[in-house]
ROMARLUM-701814 format. One record per residue (C-alpha): residue number from 1; residue in three letters; y, x, z. Coordinates in steps of 0.2 Angstrom, whole numbers, always signed. Layout:
! ROMARLUM-701814
  num  residu      v      u      w
  NUM     ALA      Y      X      Z
...
//
This chain:
! ROMARLUM-701814
  num  residu      v      u      w
    1     MET   -172   -220    +66
    2     LYS   -170   -210    +49
    3     SER   -152   -208    +49
    4     ARG   -152   -203    +66
    5     TRP   -163   -187    +61
    6     ILE   -152   -184    +46
    7     ALA   -135   -183    +59
    8     VAL   -146   -173    +70
    9     GLY   -150   -160    +56
   10     VAL   -131   -160    +50
   11     LEU   -124   -155    +68
   12     LEU   -139   -142    +70
   13     SER   -134   -134    +52
   14     LEU   -116   -134    +58
   15     ALA   -120   -125    +73
   16     VAL   -129   -112    +64
   17     VAL   -112   -109    +52
   18     ALA   -104   -109    +69
   19     TYR   -113    -97    +78
   20     GLY   -122    -87    +65
   21     GLN   -108    -81    +53
   22     THR   -106    -62    +48
   23     PRO    -92    -54    +55
   24     VAL    -78    -50    +40
   25     VAL    -66    -35    +38
   26     PHE    -51    -37    +28
   27     LYS    -39    -24    +22
   28     LEU    -22    -24    +26
   29     ASN    -10    -26    +14
   30     PRO     +2    -11    +15
   31     ILE    +19    -17    +23
   32     GLN    +35     -6    +19
   33     LEU    +47     -8    +31
   34     SER    +63     -3    +35
   35     ASN    +68    +15    +40
   36     GLN    +51    +23    +32
   37     TRP    +40    +14    +44
   38     LYS    +24     +8    +35
   39     VAL    +10     -3    +43
   40     THR     -6     -2    +37
   41     GLY    -27     -4    +42
   42     SER    -38    -20    +45
   43     ILE    -42    -36    +52
   44     THR    -60    -41    +56
   45     THR    -63    -59    +59
   46     ASP    -79    -70    +65
   47     GLY    -82    -74    +46
   48     THR    -74    -93    +51
   49     VAL    -66    -99    +33
   50     GLY    -53   -111    +35
   51     VAL    -39   -111    +50
   52     LEU    -41    -97    +63
   53     THR    -34    -94    +79
   54     GLY    -35    -76    +90
   55     ALA    -53    -80    +96
   56     ASN    -58    -79    +77
   57     ILE    -51    -60    +77
   58     LEU    -64    -50    +82
   59     ASP    -56    -33    +80
   60     TRP    -42    -24    +72
   61     ASN    -35     -8    +67
   62     LEU    -17     -5    +63
   63     LYS     -9    +12    +59
   64     VAL    +10    +11    +60
   65     VAL    +18    +26    +53
   66     GLN    +37    +32    +51
   67     THR    +39    +47    +40
   68     THR    +54    +57    +37
   69     ASP    +54    +70    +23
   70     VAL    +66    +85    +20
   71     VAL    +64    +94     +4
   72     TRP    +70   +109     -4
   73     THR    +70   +113    -23
   74     GLU    +78   +124    -35
   75     THR    +93   +113    -39
   76     ASN    +97   +110    -20
   77     SER    +94   +126    -11
   78     THR    +93   +145    -13
   79     ASP    +81   +158    -12
   80     ALA    +93   +170     -6
   81     ASN    +82   +175    +11
   82     ILE    +70   +183     +3
   83     SER    +64   +202     +8
   84     GLY    +46   +211     +8
   85     VAL    +39   +200     -4
   86     PHE    +25   +201    -17
   87     SER    +13   +195    -29
   88     ASN     -2   +201    -34
   89     GLY     -5   +185    -45
   90     LYS    -16   +176    -34
   91     LYS     -7   +176    -18
   92     VAL    +12   +178    -12
   93     LEU    +12   +190     +1
   94     VAL    +26   +193    +16
   95     ALA    +23   +211    +24
   96     THR    +23   +210    +45
   97     PRO    +33   +223    +53
   98     PRO    +28   +241    +53
   99     THR    +30   +244    +70
  100     ASP    +35   +232    +86
  101     TYR    +51   +239    +85
  102     GLN    +57   +235    +64
  103     ASP    +59   +221    +54
  104     GLY    +45   +213    +42
  105     GLY    +48   +202    +27
  106     ALA    +55   +184    +25
  107     LEU    +53   +171    +13
  108     VAL    +66   +158    +16
  109     PHE    +74   +144     +7
  110     SER    +91   +136    +13
  111     LYS   +103   +122    +10
  112     SER   +119   +120    +17
  113     GLY   +121   +104    +30
  114     GLY   +133    +97    +19
  115     ALA   +147    +91    +29
  116     ILE   +160   +107    +36
  117     GLY   +152   +112    +53
  118     SER   +136   +105    +50
  119     ILE   +119   +117    +53
  120     ALA   +109   +123    +36
  121     THR    +93   +116    +33
  122     SER    +80   +129    +30
  123     ALA    +61   +131    +24
  124     VAL    +52   +146    +32
  125     LEU    +36   +150    +25
  126     ALA    +35   +166    +33
  127     ASP    +48   +177    +43
  128     PHE    +44   +194    +52
  129     THR    +62   +196    +57
  130     GLN    +69   +199    +73
  131     LEU    +71   +181    +71
  132     SER    +54   +177    +76
  133     LEU    +56   +187    +92
  134     ASN    +72   +181    +96
  135     LEU    +63   +162    +97
  136     GLY    +50   +170   +107
  137     TYR    +36   +172    +94
  138     ILE    +25   +188    +93
  139     GLY    +17   +190    +76
  140     GLY    +29   +179    +64
  141     ILE    +33   +162    +63
  142     ALA    +33   +146    +49
  143     GLY    +42   +131    +48
  144     TRP    +59   +122    +46
  145     GLN    +75   +118    +54
  146     ASP    +88   +103    +51
  147     GLU   +101    +93    +59
  148     ILE    +90    +80    +66
  149     TRP    +73    +88    +70
  150     GLY    +83   +105    +76
  151     LEU    +70   +120    +77
  152     ASN    +52   +118    +71
  153     TYR    +41   +132    +71
  154     VAL    +24   +138    +74
  155     GLY    +19   +155    +78
  156     LEU     +9   +166    +63
  157     ASN     +0   +179    +76
  158     GLN     -1   +191    +63
  159     ARG     -4   +209    +67
  160     ASN    +10   +223    +62
  161     HIS     +7   +232    +46
  162     THR     -3   +219    +36
  163     GLN     +3   +207    +22
  164     TYR     +2   +188    +26
  165     ALA     -3   +178    +11
  166     ALA    +10   +163    +11
  167     ALA     +4   +156     -3
  168     SER    -11   +152    -16
  169     ALA    -10   +153    -34
  170     LEU    -17   +135    -42
  171     PRO    -30   +136    -54
  172     ALA    -25   +132    -72
  173     ARG     -7   +134    -67
  174     PRO     +1   +150    -72
  175     ASN    +10   +157    -59
  176     VAL    +13   +141    -47
  177     PHE     +7   +145    -30
  178     ARG     +3   +132    -16
  179     ILE    +11   +136     -1
  180     GLN     +3   +136    +16
  181     VAL     +9   +132    +32
  182     PRO     -1   +128    +47
  183     THR     +3   +112    +56
  184     LEU    +17   +113    +67
  185     SER    +14   +100    +79
  186     THR     -1    +85    +81
  187     ALA     +7    +76    +94
  188     PRO    +19    +66    +99
  189     LEU    +22    +68    +81
  190     LEU    +15    +76    +67
  191     MET    +23    +90    +59
  192     THR    +16    +97    +41
  193     MET    +25   +108    +27
  194     PHE    +17   +106    +10
  195     GLY    +24   +110     -9
  196     THR    +23   +124    -22
  197     LEU    +34   +138    -29
  198     THR    +33   +147    -45
  199     THR    +37   +165    -49
  200     ASP    +39   +171    -70
  201     GLY    +24   +182    -68
  202     THR    +30   +198    -60
  203     ILE    +14   +206    -52
  204     GLY    +22   +218    -37
  205     ALA    +39   +215    -27
  206     LEU    +48   +199    -29
  207     ALA    +65   +197    -28
  208     PRO    +75   +180    -27
  209     GLN    +75   +179    -46
  210     ASN    +56   +181    -49
  211     ILE    +55   +164    -40
  212     ILE    +62   +152    -53
  213     ALA    +56   +135    -45
  214     TRP    +51   +128    -29
  215     ASN    +46   +110    -22
  216     ILE    +44   +111     -3
  217     THR    +44    +97    +10
  218     ALA    +45    +97    +27
  219     ARG    +35    +79    +34
  220     ASN    +38    +73    +52
  221     GLN    +28    +59    +56
  222     ASP    +29    +46    +71
  223     ILE    +10    +39    +71
  224     ASN     +5    +23    +81
  225     TYR    -11    +16    +82
  226     TYR    -16     -4    +89
  227     SER    -33    -10    +90
  228     LYS    -43    -21   +103
  229     LEU    -43     -7   +114
  230     ASN    -24     -6   +119
  231     SER    -17    -21   +111
  232     SER    -20    -40   +109
  233     ILE    -16    -53    +98
  234     LEU     -1    -61   +104
  235     SER     +0    -75    +89
  236     ALA    -10    -82    +78
  237     ILE     -1    -99    +70
  238     GLY     -5   -106    +54
  239     VAL    -17    -92    +50
  240     THR    -32    -96    +37
  241     SER    -46    -89    +28
  242     ASP    -56    -93    +13
  243     GLY    -68    -78    +16
  244     ILE    -57    -67     +4
  245     VAL    -39    -66     +9
  246     LEU    -30    -69    +25
  247     LYS    -16    -79    +25
  248     VAL     +0    -87    +34
  249     ASP     +7   -102    +33
  250     HIS    +25   -103    +25
  251     ALA    +27   -118    +36
  252     GLY    +30   -110    +53
  253     GLY    +16    -96    +53
  254     GLN    +17    -83    +65
  255     PHE     +4    -68    +66
  256     THR     +6    -54    +80
  257     ILE     -2    -41    +88
  258     GLY     +3    -28   +102
  259     LEU     +9    -28   +119
  260     GLY    +18    -41   +129
  261     GLY    +27    -40   +146
  262     PHE    +45    -35   +151
  263     ARG    +48    -22   +137
  264     PRO    +35    -29   +122
  265     THR    +28    -17   +109
  266     PHE    +21    -25    +93
  267     VAL    +18    -27    +74
  268     THR    +25    -43    +67
  269     VAL    +13    -44    +52
  270     ALA    +23    -62    +47
  271     ASP    +33    -73    +55
  272     PHE    +39    -89    +48
  273     THR    +45    -97    +64
  274     ASP    +65    -90    +63
  275     PRO    +76   -103    +54
  276     SER    +86    -87    +51
  277     TYR    +73    -80    +41
  278     PRO    +66    -96    +31
  279     ASP    +56    -85    +19
  280     GLY    +48    -74    +33
  281     PHE    +50    -59    +40
  282     ALA    +38    -42    +47
  283     ASN    +44    -28    +59
  284     TYR    +40    -16    +72
  285     TYR    +46    -19    +87
  286     ARG    +45     -4   +101
  287     GLY    +48     -6   +120
  288     ASN    +66     +0   +124
  289     TYR    +71     +3   +106
  290     GLY    +70    -14    +99
  291     VAL    +66    -16    +80
  292     MET    +59     +1    +72
  293     GLY    +59     -7    +56
  294     GLU    +57    -23    +45
  295     LYS    +55    -32    +29
  296     PHE    +62    -51    +22
  297     PRO    +58    -59    +15
  298     LEU    +39    -60    +12
  299     VAL    +38    -73     +0
  300     GLY    +49    -85    -12
  301     PRO    +55   -102     -5
  302     ARG    +41   -110    -16
  303     VAL    +25   -102    -10
  304     LYS    +15   -111     +3
  305     ALA     +8    -95    +12
  306     TYR    +10    -77    +13
  307     LYS     -6    -65     +8
  308     PHE     -8    -52    +21
  309     ALA    -25    -46    +19
  310     ARG    -40    -46     +8
  311     HIS    -59    -44    +10
  312     SER    -64    -27     +9
  313     PHE    -81    -27     +0
//
């Protein structure tokens, strides 16, 4: 009789473990794929220790980003297209047009496209010339152009007969100014520009020779989010947890999140089921486009499991 009550007690304790567990959030180890794609995010389990199935994964938030940069420096570009530019030591200023029928200033850095007939790339920190009007912007433009993404500009909406602050001085860095370009786009692509330019300390009008260095980046980001609201666990084979680390078994393990169907879109966190990739692969596959980026191998041949996330205490 006593042994029967002991058995009942054990079963009750197991039930408490199964149904009273606290969800655990694991931070995904960043996965750098080819073609500048990167996967980050988190996985939330129900707290189960041991083998996990899709039912044990309560939530997930994945961010998949492709980042493409175009960079201008004094070593690969020129600042010859500068006019109506001034410095007061605290800001680099560009003159807006005195009237609707006259040009204002311009602060532009350019480099050739390389091949004959290719389009030059330009970082436009401010342009108040006829070009902005020709493109349909009143009050000046900022942005960039290149062969891949074309013309990417934002209107500055500045009044005539003023000065526009295109850059501001950095504390404790003499004559170094951080550029100020508004966000060009937030959807479907995030387009931003950032960087610095350095003058020789001249106060007043600046000529090209007075700007001695610059490092300007135009960044284009294709950002995609996958959560429980718009995706599902497509496969969770050989996935285990010890409460600290999430792993995928090297022997036939697979963990995939995304959308199924005729044109699936998914993030393969780890896949060891394909004999063509015996040491595993990760990838991002999107609809009609196929594989956007991939990484392989994930581990060495003697590693038993791939650690893909860690508990974020």
